[in-house]
N, C-alpha and C positions, 0 to 999 in steps of 0.2 A: 619439358623434353630436353634431356641432356645427352649428348653424344660425345664420348671421349675415346674415339677409336684412333689407334696409331695411324699416322698418315701414310705410312708405307703399306699398311693393310688396305687403306682406302684406295691407293693407286692400284693395288693388286686386284681390286674389284673390277677393273677394266674400264670400259667406256660408259658405264652407267646408263645403258640403254641407247647410247648413240649409235653403236654398231659401226659399220662402214658408212662414212658420210656420203650421201648422195647429193652432190652439189649441182644445182641446175645450171646449165650453160646459159650464156647471155641471151640467146634467142628465146629460150624457154622461160626465162626469169619472169617476164611480164605475165605469163600464163600459169605460173606456179600457184598451187592452191594448198590449203592446210598450213601446217607449221613449216615455214620456208627458210628460216635462218637460225634454228637452234634456240638456245636459252642463254640468259646471262643474269648476273646478280651484282649488286653494288651498294655503296653507301651503308655499310653495316654499322650498327651500334651494339650496345650490350643486350638489347631486347628486340631488335628489329633488323630487317634487311629488305632491300628492294629487289623484286624479281621482274624479269623482262622476257618477253617473247614476241613473235610476229606470227599472226594467223590470218591467212587470206581466205575469206568466204565470199558469198554472193553479196554481202553487205556488212553491216556491223555484226560482230559475232561475240556472243557471251561465252567466256571461258571460265573454268574452275581451276584454281591453283591449289595443289596439294603439297604438303610438306611432311617429312618423315625423318626420324632418327636413324632409319635403316635403309639401305639401298634397295631392298626388296619391297619397301612400302608396306610392310606387315603391320606397322603402327601408324599408317598415314592419317593425317588430319586435314580437313578442308581449311585452307588458309584464307579463302575468300573467293568472291567472283569478281571478274573484271571484263570489260568490253574491249575488244580489238576494233577500233574505230576506223572507218574508211578515211575520215578527215585527218587522222593521225598516221596515215600510211599503214593501217592495219596493225599498228603497234599496241601491245597491251603491257601495262606495268602495274604492279601492286606492291605496297609495302606491308610486309607481314609483321605483326606485333606479337608481344607476349612470348617471346622466345627466351631461352636460357642463355646467360652469358657464357662466353668462351666455349661454345658448342658448335660442332659440325652438323649440318643438315643436308638432306637430299630434297629436291623439289621437282615438280613437273606441272604441266598444264594439260587440261582435258578440253578438247574442242566440243562444239555443240553436236557433232556427229559421233562422239565417243572416242575419237582418235586421240592419241597421247603424244605430247612433245617428247623430245629427248629429255633424259633425266639430268638435272644439274646438281652440282654440289656447292654449298656455300657455308658460311660460318658467321657467328657473332663475335664481337670483340670482348676481350676479358675485362673484368672489373677487379679492383683490389690488387693485392700483391701479384706481380707478373714476372716470372723469372726469365722469359725469353719470348721474342716475337720477331718473325722474319717477313720482310716486305720485298716483293719483287718490283723492280722499276723498269719500265719500257717506254719507248717513245720513237718518233720519227720513222714511221713505217710506210714506205712508198712501194705499193704493190708491184708495179711493172719492173722495178729494179731487181727483184729477186723474191725468193721464197721466204715466208715468215718462219724460218727455222728457230729464231729466238723464242717465238710464242710456243712452238712445238716443244722445245727443250724445257722451258719454264713450266709448261703444263704437266710434264712428267717429273718435275723436281718435287719430291715429296716433303721438302722442308718449308715450303712457302705457306704463309697464312693469309696473304693479301697481295693483290697487284695494285700498283699505282701507275697510271699512264700520264706522262708529263706533257702530252700533246703532239700535234702533227700525226694524229690517228690515221688521217688520209691526206691526199694532196689534190689541189683544185685544178691542176693544169690539164690542157687538152692532150690527147694522145700524140706522142712524138716530141713534146717539148722538154719535159723533165720526168723521166729520161728521154733522150733522143731516140729515134727509131732504131739506131744502131746499138744503143745502150740497153734498150728494153729487152727483157727476157721473153722469149717466145712462149705463148700460152698464158701469160700473166695479163689477162684482158681486163680493162676497166670500161665502165659506161658512165656517162655518154662519151662519145669521142671528142666532144668539144669541152672547153673550159666550163666548169660548173658555176652558174650565175643565178638561175631561176630555181624556184622551189622543186620542180620536177628533176632538175639537174642534180641538186644536192642529194635528193632521195635516191636517185639511180646510182650515184657514186657510193653512197653508204651501202646500198644493196649489193653492189659489185664487190666491195671489200668484205662485207660480212658473209659472202658465200665462200670465202676462203676457209678451208677446213681447220687450219691451225689457229686462225683467229677465233673461229667458233669454239674450238677446243679450250683455249685459255679462258674464254668467257664462261664456258660450261663448268669448269672445275674449280674456279677461284672467284671470290668477289673482287670487284675492281672499283677503285676510287679514281676518277678521271677528271681532267680539266683540259680544255682545248688550248692550243697555241695559235699560230697564225694561219696555217694552211687549211684548217677547218673553215676559214673565211677566205683569205687571199694572202699571198706572200707579204711579209712585213706589215701586217695589219697594225693599225693604231686607231685611236678613238674616232678620228675624223677622215680616215682614208686608208689606203694600202698601196704599196709599190705596184701590186698586180691588180689594180682597179682603176678604170678611167671612166670618163663621162659616157662613153659609148656603151658601157655595161649597166647604165642606169644609176640610180641614187644609192650611195654607199650605206646610208642608214637602212634602207630597204633590204639591201643585200645582207647586212649584219643581222637583221631580224629573221630573215629567211634561214641563214646559216645556223643561227642559234636554235631556232625552232627545230630544224632537222636533226641537229646534234642531240637535242633533248628527246626527240622521238627515238632515235636509233641507239642511243647509249643508255646503260643502266644507271641513269642519274635522275634526280628529281625534276619534275616540271616546275618551272618558276615563271612568274610574270616577267616579261621583258623589261629590263632596266632595274630590277630588284637586285639587292646585293648578291654577288656571285661567289663570295668566299664561304668557307666551311671549316669545321674542325671536328676531329674524331679522337676520343679518349681511349687509349690502349692501356687499360688498367692504371696502375701507378707508375708504369714504365715510360710512357710517352704520350704527348699530345701531338697529333698530326694536323698541321694547318695547311690548307689549300687555298691559294690566292689566284686571281685572274689578272693577267698583265698585258692584255691586248686591246680589247674593245671598250673597256669601262672608262679608263682615264688616261691611257698612255698618250704622251705627246708624240708628235711626228719625229721620226728618227733624224738625227743630224746628218748632214751631207758634207763631208770635208771636201770632196771633189768640187761641189758647187761653190764652196767658199773660196777655193783656190782658182776658179776659172777667171781668166783675164788678169790675174795678179802677176806683176813682174818680179816682185821679191817673194818667192814662194816660202822661204823660211820665215820671213816676217809675218806673212799671212797665216802660216800655221801657228805661230806663237800667239798672234792676236786671237785666232779661233780658240786656241787652248785656254787663254786667260779670260775670255768673255763668254762666248756662246756655249762652249762645252761645260763651263762652270755655273751656268744659269740654274739657280735653285728651282725655278719655275718648271723645268723639264721634269715631267712626271712619268713614272713607270707603272705604279699601281694606284696612285692617287691618294690624296690626303685622307679621305674617309677610310679607305682600306688600310692605309698605314696606321691610322689611329686604332682601328679594330685589332690589327695584328699585334701592335704594341701592348694593348690592354689584355689580349688573350694570352700573350706570353707571360705577362706579369701574373695573371690568374693561375696559369698552369704551374709556374714556379712556386707561387705561394701555396698551392695545394700539395706540394711535395712531389710533383711529377718529375721523374728522373731526366727525361730528354724532351727538348722542344724541337720537333722535326717540321721543317717548312718545305713543302712541296710546291714548286713554282716552275716556270717554263724556261727561262733563259739563264745562261751562265752568269754567275755573280762575281766570280773571282776576276782579278785584273789580268789582262792579256795584251802584251805589246809584241810587235813583230820583231823577231831577231834580225840583226843587221845582215847576217849571212843569207837570209831568205831571198835576197835579190838573185842569188845563184840557184835557187831551188826550182824555178820555173823551167819547164821543158824547153828544149831548143826550138821546137816547132810551135811553141805557144804564140798566139797572136800578139802584136805589139802592145795592144791595150792592157793585156795581162801583165806584161813586163813593166809597163809604166805604172800600173797600180801597185805592184810590189815595190818599185822604187820610191813612190810617194809614201807608201806605208812604212818603209824603213826610215825615211826622213821624218815622218810624223812620230815614229817611236823614239827617235833621238830627242824629240821635244816632250816626250812623256805621254803621247796620245796612243790610244788603243787600236787593235785590229778591227774590231767590230762595234759599230755604233748602234746596232740593233739589240745588243746584249745590255746588261747592266753597266757595262763600260761606257755606253752612250748617255748614261744618266747618273753621273758620279755623286751628285748631291743627294739624289733619292736613295742611292745605295748607302751613303754615309748615314742618312737618317735611319734607315731600316736597321743597320748594324748597330748604331748607337742605341736604338730602342732595345735591341736584344741585350746589349751590355748593361743598360740600366735595369733591365729585368733580371739580370744575373742568370740568363738562360744558358743551358747547355745546348747550344744551337747546332743542328745539322740541317744544311740546305740541300735539297734534292733538285736537280735541274736536268733539262734535256736540250732540245733545239739545235745544238751545235753538230750533232752526228758523231762526236768524238768523246772519249772518256777522260775525265779530269778529276784530280784530287787537290783541293786548295785548302790552305789556311786563310781564313777571312779575317782581316785586321782593319782597324781604324787608327787614328793618331793616338788613341788611348790604349792600344794594345789588341790582343787577340779577342775576336768576337764569336768565332765558331769555325766550323769546317764545312766544306762543300763537297758532295759526291755528285759529279756530273755524269749522267748516263750517256752511253753511246747509242747509236741508232740500231733499229731492227734491220733496216735495209738501206736507208738513204746514205749516199757516199759522203765520206769525210774529207779531211784535208789532203789525204793521199791522192785524191782525184784532181786536186788543183795544184799541188806542189810535187809534180811527177819527177822533178829533177833531184829530189833528195830521198834517201831511204827513210822510212818511217822512224827508225830508231835515232837517226841523225837529227831529224826534225824535232822529235820529242826531247832529246837532250838539249838542243838549242833553246826550245821554248821554256824548259825548266830553268836553264841557266839565265835566261833573260828576265823571267818573272819570279820575284822573290816569294810570292804567295803560293805559286804552283809547286806542288811536291812531286807530282807524277802525272803523266799523260800517255795516252795511246791514241794515235791519229789514223789507224788503218784497219781496225777490226769492227765487225758488226756483232750484235748480241744483246745482252740484257744485264742488269745489275741486281744483286741481292744485298739487302741491308739487314744484318742481324743485330737486334737490340737486346742487351742484357743490362742489369742495373749498374754494372761496372764499366762496360765498354760498348762501343758500336763499331761493327766491322762491315765495310762495303767490299763486295767482291764483284769484279767485272768479269763476266763470262763471255769468251770469244768463240763464236761459231766458226767452224772450218770453212764454210762456204755459204753463200746465199744463192748461188747459181744452179744448185741442184737440191733436191729434197734430201736433207740430212740433218741429224742432230749431233753429228760428230763435233767434238770440241777441239779448238786449236790451242787453248790454254786459258788461264785466268790470272787475275792479279787482285790482291787484297790490301786494303788500307784500314787502319784502326785509329779511333780516337778514344782516349780514356776519359770517363766522366770527371768533370771538374777542371779539365785542362783547356778545352776549346782549341786544341791544335792536334794535328795528326802525330801519332807516335813515330819516332824516328827509328 
């Protein structure tokens, strides 16, 4: 089955059976029956793709999956049968095999009562010579902060082949914390009202997010490759704990297991045994290998805390320098862990040896080096609390000693970063790093002492607020200019816009475009603007 339909024609086909979304209100969600949350697809290969839906019946429900080269299903074939299990929150997933490479497909599920799900659209990856492939990159989508207009715009962007979600698909906080009640947008309701800790909590939160029509739509029209960040578990998660977890919430290992289980239930991703390797790779013809790594719960060391190191110290500058030269430089501080590092290094070598043009690494946190500009002490709003002003003052002092802004990013794990980039250099990779987490847009040249190692395209958030919300005393353009001037690897940044990123790969170059939505406080796909950055193959640095 091969389908080579122009994507603009595909988009002109409309909603593929979705029609006007009927999204159950919170009170009715628990009583909803049938296909409750649309369809989704993910993890494509040259010959297969994973299909997802949710069907609520009176018990376990046997569904039939159909796939077709045409939207009217005139040539539909049964892809297989799958059960929506009560024990899996009524989720059904099936991986369809024996598909044709580089082909678009339509799919749907049929319930035991003959009812049909929404029609989804998906595709397989190309094999062999590939002239072009376009990836959409999204992350950091906090529902109460605003509308998912970035998803809505990406869903109607007829140039995309695949979506990558870099994490923070949802947030764990109780209602009123992040955002506060005054910051939250009316009508953007989440369940439960409390922080999510137990199995039922996590399931309710995913159900609340997945009833959003724009999130349903992006899943419906494009396959997604996804990996969690921290908020799918708890803020600033690491292997043995999290900033937003304490003993009153139970055992951390139990919470991790629960959170990963529910993520694998509700996302179009493979079911894996807990603790098994969480990394993956996808071959995009001869054009690119996409590597996806996990940097939170597998091996990450606890984040360093400069504030704790300075507490009670009389000579602050000396304490900062001691921290810089000892704790911060400790090679034992792990971000992705030795096993995952070794896998990634070997996979890059294999990709390059096979003649693949680009080595694209999708991971969660900003990899480029970021220090706080000295003028940032004047950026805080006049009415900011004293602790905020004090943090900026310490941050500026730390920057003078070469320490970074954020110890939760790769900046907090400099030896791990050095190893990863050195491995890419040894593989002679044409490295593109995709990142999220920070809520802001970044374009970095990544370097080691041995020279250029690759580039980083850091994606901005769908809705979560960026630096503009913390540095209200400076115009975004002023802050961006100072950040670029302070950090030699940083070539461009935007610290004030929400949206999504597209990365266009060709054999000669890769271009990232950051798309800025006009607003998230009202339903709109109007654009405020965009910015593009390009890397030429063989240079491992952004074109000037």
